[in-house]
C-alpha positions in Angstrom: 22.5 16.0 11.3 19.3 17.8 13.1 20.2 21.5 12.0 20.6 20.2 8.3 16.9 18.3 8.7 15.8 21.5 10.2 17.5 23.8 7.3 15.5 21.2 4.9 12.1 21.7 6.5 12.4 25.3 6.8 13.2 25.9 3.2 9.9 23.9 2.2 11.9 21.1 0.5 10.2 18.9 2.2 6.6 19.8 1.3 7.7 19.7 -2.3 8.6 16.1 -2.0 12.6 16.9 -2.3 14.9 14.3 -0.4 16.9 15.8 2.3 20.4 15.2 -0.3 18.6 16.9 -2.9 16.7 19.7 -1.1 19.3 21.9 0.0 21.8 24.3 -2.0 25.0 23.3 -2.0 23.6 19.6 -0.2 23.4 18.4 2.4 26.9 18.1 4.2 27.7 14.6 5.8 24.4 13.2 4.7 24.4 9.5 3.3 22.5 7.9 0.3 21.9 4.0 1.8 20.1 1.5 -0.6 18.7 -1.2 1.0 17.8 -4.5 -0.9 15.3 -7.2 -0.9 15.5 -8.8 2.8 18.0 -6.4 4.2 17.7 -4.2 7.2 19.0 -1.1 8.0 19.1 0.3 11.7 19.3 4.1 12.3 20.3 5.6 15.5 17.9 7.4 18.1 17.1 10.7 17.0 18.7 10.8 13.9 15.8 12.3 10.6 15.6 9.8 8.0 13.6 9.3 4.9 12.4 6.1 3.0 11.7 6.0 -0.7 10.4 2.9 -3.1 11.1 2.8 -6.6 8.6 0.2 -7.1 5.3 -1.6 -5.0 6.8 -2.2 -2.1 6.3 -3.3 1.8 8.2 -1.2 4.2 8.4 -2.1 7.8 9.9 1.2 9.8 9.8 0.8 13.9 11.5 3.3 16.0 13.2 2.4 19.6 14.5 4.6 22.6 17.9 3.5 24.4 19.8 5.1 27.3 22.9 5.2 24.9 21.7 8.2 22.9 19.1 10.2 25.0 20.2 13.3 24.7 20.1 13.3 21.0 16.7 11.7 21.0 15.3 14.5 23.1 16.7 17.0 20.9 15.2 15.2 18.1 12.1 15.8 20.3 12.8 18.9 20.8 13.2 20.0 17.2 9.9 17.8 16.4 7.9 20.3 18.7 9.8 23.4 17.0 8.6 22.4 13.6 5.3 20.7 14.4 5.8 17.3 13.2 2.9 15.5 13.1 4.5 12.0 12.3 5.9 11.1 15.7 7.3 8.4 18.7 4.0 7.6 20.0 3.7 8.7 23.9 7.6 10.2 23.9 6.7 12.3 27.2 5.4 9.8 29.2 8.1 7.0 28.2 11.1 9.9 29.0 9.1 10.1 32.4 9.3 6.3 33.4 12.9 6.5 31.8 13.8 9.2 34.6 12.1 7.5 37.6 13.9 4.4 36.4 17.4 6.0 36.1 16.6 8.1 39.6 15.5 4.5 41.4 18.5 2.8 40.2 21.2 5.4 40.1 20.3 6.1 43.9 20.9 2.2 44.7 
């Protein structure tokens, strides 16, 4: 998923307003288009790139959370965001990772 996202950003498709599915020549293998109706929610795994598009005036609520089950993927996403110079990112990610490292170091030794 991250390599497809990196290719999409590198082609400039993002700046041209093309969605991931439409912005790559030959399409984005493995990408999924999902439609969420009013009152529904979608949970996307940590570290997975996504885009939200509304066809009418809409109130969209987006939230991100970190968890231990996909820490490697979340770290890879963070490194990719660093490489691509992304502006909209998970707040205080580095500080949270240090807290997680201390937590796991303390609890795994016990």
